[in-house]
C-alpha positions in Angstrom: -13.7 28.5 -46.3 -16.1 28.2 -43.9 -18.9 27.5 -46.6 -16.8 24.5 -47.8 -16.1 22.7 -44.3 -19.8 23.1 -44.3 -20.1 21.4 -47.8 -17.5 18.5 -47.5 -19.9 17.3 -44.2 -22.8 16.0 -47.0 -22.5 12.5 -48.1 -21.6 11.8 -51.7 -24.8 10.7 -52.5 -28.4 10.8 -51.4 -29.1 7.2 -50.3 -25.9 6.3 -47.6 -24.8 3.4 -46.2 -22.0 2.4 -44.0 -19.6 2.0 -47.6 -20.2 5.2 -49.3 -20.8 7.9 -45.4 -18.8 10.5 -45.6 -17.5 10.6 -41.8 -16.3 13.5 -41.3 -18.7 14.3 -39.1 -17.6 12.0 -36.8 -14.4 12.4 -36.9 -14.5 15.7 -35.8 -17.3 15.5 -33.8 -14.8 12.4 -32.0 -11.9 15.1 -31.8 -14.0 18.0 -30.1 -14.7 16.3 -27.9 -11.9 14.2 -27.3 -10.6 17.5 -26.9 -13.4 19.1 -24.6 -13.2 16.2 -22.1 -9.2 16.8 -22.6 -9.2 20.3 -21.2 -11.7 20.1 -18.5 -10.6 16.7 -16.9 -10.5 17.0 -13.2 -7.2 17.7 -11.8 -5.0 17.1 -15.1 -7.1 19.0 -17.7 -6.5 21.8 -19.2 -8.5 24.3 -17.7 -6.1 24.6 -14.3 -2.8 25.1 -16.0 -3.1 26.4 -18.8 -2.1 30.0 -18.4 -2.6 31.2 -22.4 0.8 32.7 -24.6 3.0 34.8 -22.6 3.5 38.1 -23.3 7.7 38.9 -25.4 6.2 43.0 -25.9 5.5 45.3 -23.4 7.6 46.5 -20.6 11.0 47.8 -21.0 10.6 46.4 -24.4 12.5 50.1 -25.8 15.2 49.4 -23.3 15.8 46.1 -24.3 16.1 46.5 -27.8 18.3 49.4 -27.4 20.5 47.4 -25.5 20.8 44.6 -28.0 21.5 46.9 -30.4 24.1 48.7 -28.9 25.7 45.6 -28.1 26.0 44.0 -31.8 27.2 47.5 -33.0 30.2 47.0 -31.1 30.7 42.9 -31.8 30.7 44.1 -35.8 33.7 44.6 -37.4 32.2 46.4 -40.3 35.3 46.9 -43.1 35.4 48.7 -46.5 35.8 46.9 -49.2 36.4 49.4 -53.0 33.9 48.6 -55.3 35.1 48.3 -58.9 33.9 49.8 -61.3 
């Protein structure tokens, strides 16, 4: 995919003008520039408030899993259904 991404940056013809230019590089460059400016923007940028993903697996996860399993087992009524042969 990385190689194909690079191939898609090239223009379709060797002689390019405004009508047949491949604007992929312009769009990608603009998106990357705006994203970096927004991330490092003073006071409001993501570098000041973004802390990353919150881990939900760690200490106590086994205890939580067992307590959830116990509460499910208490609340579920299992009925035996006869199977006809």
